[in-house]
N, C-alpha and C positions, 0 to 999 in steps of 0.2 A: 504493500500500500504506500509506504513512504517513497519507494522508487517511482511508482506510477505518479504520485503527487508531484515530485520534482520534475518528471518528464513533462507533465502537463503545464507546470509553471514555466519551464524553459521554453516550450513552444509558444506560450502566451507572450512571453517577453520578446521572443524573436518576431512574432507577428506585430507586436506593438512598435518595434524598432523599424522593421522593413516595410510594414504596411503603411506607416505614416510618413515614410521617406518621400519627399517631393522632388520633382524635376526642377531644373534651374529656374530661378525667379518665382518659385512656388506656383508654377503653372499647373493647371488642372489637367492638361493634356500630356501624354507621354510623347517624347520626341520620336520622329520616325528615324532619325539618325542623330546619335548623341552629339557628334561634332564632325562636320565635313572636312575639317582642316587637319593636315598631317604634319606640315613642316613650318608654316608661318607661326611665329611666336606671338605676333601682335593681333591675330585675327581668330575669331571663333564664330562658327555659323551653326545654330541649332534649328533644325526643321521640326515644325509641329503641324498639326492639321489646321490648315487655313492661314498660317503665318510662320514667319521665321524670326529668330532673335539673332542679331549680329552684334558681336562684341568686339570693340577695337581698344587695344591697350598699347601703351608705348608708341603713340603715333609720332613722337619725337624723342630724342635721347633724354633720359631721366624724367620723363613725364610722370606726374603724380596722380593723374586722373584717368580713369577708364571711361569709355563711351559705349552706351548701349542703344541700339536702334531696333525698332520692330517693323518688319516688312509684312504688311497686311494684304492677303489675297482677297479677291472678290468674295463677299459674304463671310469672310473669316471673322471669328469672334475672338477678341483680345481679352485675356484675363484682366481683372481689375488691378492685379499687382504689376502689370506691365504698362498701364495707361499713363504712367508718369514719364515714360520715355518717348523720344521722338518717333512718330509713327508715319511710315511712308506707304502709300498705296502702290502695289506692284501687280503686274509688270508695269514699269515706268515707260513713258513714250518720248519724253524729252529730257535732256541732261546738259549740265554745264560741268566740265572738268577743268582742273587747274594745273595739271602736270602732264608733260608729254608722255610720261610712263603710263598714263591712263589710256592714251590713244590706242596702242596695240590691242589692249583687252577688248575695246569696243569693236575694233576691226576683226579680230579673231572670232568674236561672237556673231559677227555679221550685223551689228546694230550701229555702225558708225554714222548712219544717216540720222540718228536721234540726237547727235551732238549739235547744240545750238549756239554755244559761245565758248570762248577760250581766251585767257590772257596772253597777249603777245603771240599772235598767229604765226609770225615768221619762224618761231621755234619748231613748228610742226613739220615733219619730213614725210609722213605717210602720203604717197601719191593719191590714194583715194580721198583722203581728207583734204588735201590741197585742191583737188578738183571741186570739192564742196565749197571750200573757201573762195576759190576763184569765181564760183557761181553765186556768191553772196549768201550762202546758206548757213554760214557760221559767223557769228558776230565777234568783233574785236572787243575785248573786255579790259584792256589796259595792262596792269601788272598784278601779280598775285596778292601783294600786300595792299594795293590800292585799286581794287576791282571797281569797274564802272557800275555802280549800283543802279543807276537809272536804266541802263541798257538791260541789266539782268532782270529788274522788276518788269520791264517791258516784255522780255522774253517769257517770263513766268515758267521756268523749267520745273519739271516734276521734282528734281533734286539737284543740288549743287554738291559736287565732290571736291572738298578742300583738303589741304594738307597744311601742317604747321611745323615751324622750326622751334616754336616755344608756345607758351600759353597766351600769346597776345596777338589776336587778329581781329581788330575792331570792325573791319569791313564785313567779315563773316557774321559777327555778332549782330551788326545792324541789319543784315539781310534776314537773319533769323527772326529778329524783332518785327520785320516787315511781313512775316508769315511764310517765308520761303523755307523749304526743307534743306538742312545742311547735314552732310555726313563727312566725317574725317577719314582719310585713307592714309595708312601708315606704311605702304609698301616700301618706301625709300629707306625706312629705318630697320628693315629686316637685314640680318647679317649673313644669311646663307643664300646661295643661288636659287635653290628650289623654294626657299621661304619667300623670296621676292615674287617669283613666278606664280606662286599659288594664289596670289591676290586676284587672279582672274575669276576666282570663285566668288569674290565680293561683288563683282559686276554681274556674274551669272545669276546670283540671287536677286539682284535688282530687276532683271529682265525676265525672270521665270525660266532661265536657261541653265539651271543647275547641272542637268545631265550633260549638256554640251560643254560647259566649263570644266566639269570633272573629266570628261573625255579628252579635251584639249590638253589639260594639265597632265593627265596620265601618259599621254604620248610624249610630252616634254620630259617628264620624269623618266620614262623608259629609255629615251634617247640619251639622256644625261647619264643614267646609270650604266648603260651599255658602253658609253665612251669612257666612263670611269673604270670599268672593268678592263677595257682595252689598254688604258694607261698603266694599269698595274702590271702589264706584261713587259713594260719597258725595262731595259737592262741597265740604264744609267739615268742620272738626274742632272741635266745641264744646269749650270749656275745662271741665275737671272738677276738683273738689276732693273729697276723701274723708275719712272718719274723723270723730273728735270729740275733745273734751277729757276727759281722765281724770287726776285728781289734778294739776291745773295744767299738764299737758302735752297737746299735741295729738298723737294717735297716728293714723297713716295708713299705707297700704301703701308699701313701698319700690318704686323704679322697676322692679325686675326680679321683683317678687313675682307670685304667681298672680293676685291681684285686679287689679293694674295691667296685666297682659297682656290681660285681657278688655277693658279700656277702650281699649287700643291697637288690639286686633284689631277693635273695633267702631267704628273711625275716630273716636276721641275724643282730645283733647289733655289728658292727665293732667298737671297742672302740675308734678308732681314725678317725671316719667318719667325724668329724667336722673340721679336719685339711684341709687347703686349699692347693691344688697343685695336680699335676698329676703324679709326679715322685715318688721318694723314700723319706721317712722321716727317719732322723737319730737322735736317742735319746740315752741318757745314760741308762745303764742297770737298775739302781735304779728307774728311772722314769717309765720304762715299768713294772717292778716288782710291784711297788706300785699300778699301775692302773689295771694291767692285771693278777695279781696272782690268782684271782678267776674266770678268764674267763673260760667258759664252753668248748670251742673248740679252737684248735690251727691249723691254716691252712697255709701251705707253709713254713715250717721251713728250708729254704735254701736247700742245697743239701744233707741233712742227709737222710740215708736209714733205720735207726733203732733208737729206743729209747736209746739203749745201746750206740750207737755211739754218740748221742747227749750228754748223761751224761758224757761219757769219755772226750769229747771235752770241756764241761763246766758243772761241777756239779751243778751250780746254776739253770740250766734248771729244775731240779727236784723240785724247790720251787713253780712251777706253777701247779695249780690244774688240768689243761688240760693234763699236762705231767703225773702226778700221776694217773689220771683216764684213761690214754691211749686213749685220744681223740685228738691225733695229726695226721694230714693228710698231705701227701706230694705227689707231682706229679713227683718228681725226681727219683723215683724207677723204673719207666717204661721207658725203653730206647730201641733204635734201635740196630741193629746188631753191629754197630761200636761205640756205646756209646752215640749217640745223644739223648737228652731228647725229647721224642715224643711230650710232651706238648708244647715246644717252637716252634715246627714245625707246628703242626696241630691245636692247640687251637685257634689261632686268626681266623682261617677259620671255626671253629665249636664251636661258643660260645653257641649254644644250648646244646651241650654235657657238656660244662663246667658248665653251669647253673644247669643242671640236677645233675651233680656231687655235687655241693655245696648244692643244695637243699636236696639231699639224705643225706649228712653229717649232715646238721643242722636239718632237719625234715624227718627222715627216714620213718615215718609213712605215709607221703604223696606220696612216691614212693616205695611201698613195694616190687615190683618185679624188680626194676631197680638195675643194678650192676654198680659200679663205673667204669668209662672209663679211665679217666686221673689220678685220685687220688687213694691213697691207705692208709689205716690206718697203721701207723708204729707199729711194734711189738717190 
């Protein structure tokens, strides 16, 4: 009897614990998928019947506030516990974005025609969107920090996708007070290649194209991992230097940065891979020369378009073996119609192509038929 009593008590306790456990935000509905995100650390998407909950954290370095958005489908019922958050009706039909990294996601999803405004249109390189701009279908909005609020209010987009470098963007605050819907996108603050690319799911959720976004990302993930596996068959690791001089300091990626990760994943020996940090490293020229004068490859020498331009700017560049051996590769030579660098716009969305480029540069024998997409050897 005593044993039976304790068994009954234990079952009752377990039922009380797990039976009362609630889904995120105390929702009354069970999520159809707990979280659609695999790599991105600043994004979570929870799907429920009739709505989704999108959580954005760390939209800029050291952000202290998280953001929650509710995407309501037609006839979807939002629980009372979620009504305090910004609610957006989906699928959306019109959008304003504020970073060129948002453009490829729209184009890959086939919804670029919903773009109605962008700050500084000359930065956009996408041929499809440039055709829309030339046809007067995308409005100029000024700059990201001083958006033209009058034009945006006239456009009345279903949602404005902003990004921040800190917690101070009065323009977005004023637009929100005017009744417009604002969502922050933190793709740029992700530190891993696949983490950045996974933000296509953020846009997929807005357009009711979750399945398409998942499929697109899965293909990118597969190609990236296949290339990563190929890189592991390399028998050596060429030494690599990166960056260039600006105002008497040499700037290059920190060892944990996005750019440095590509070199590591492509079986390269980035000479500053042990430095801690995710931003830029600033060093005296003499320090770089001493350590990297014999480096086999030079990747990403700022905005230079030729070896001659580099030498004219600073004759000391010729002291590096990579320069003398013409092993300098840049992504700055490939630009859109109005001068925007294609790499800045598309690379975060296509890390698979970046990794293939870097692997081709460091180990051409592993990708004999592949042609560089973003990078080009300087002549």
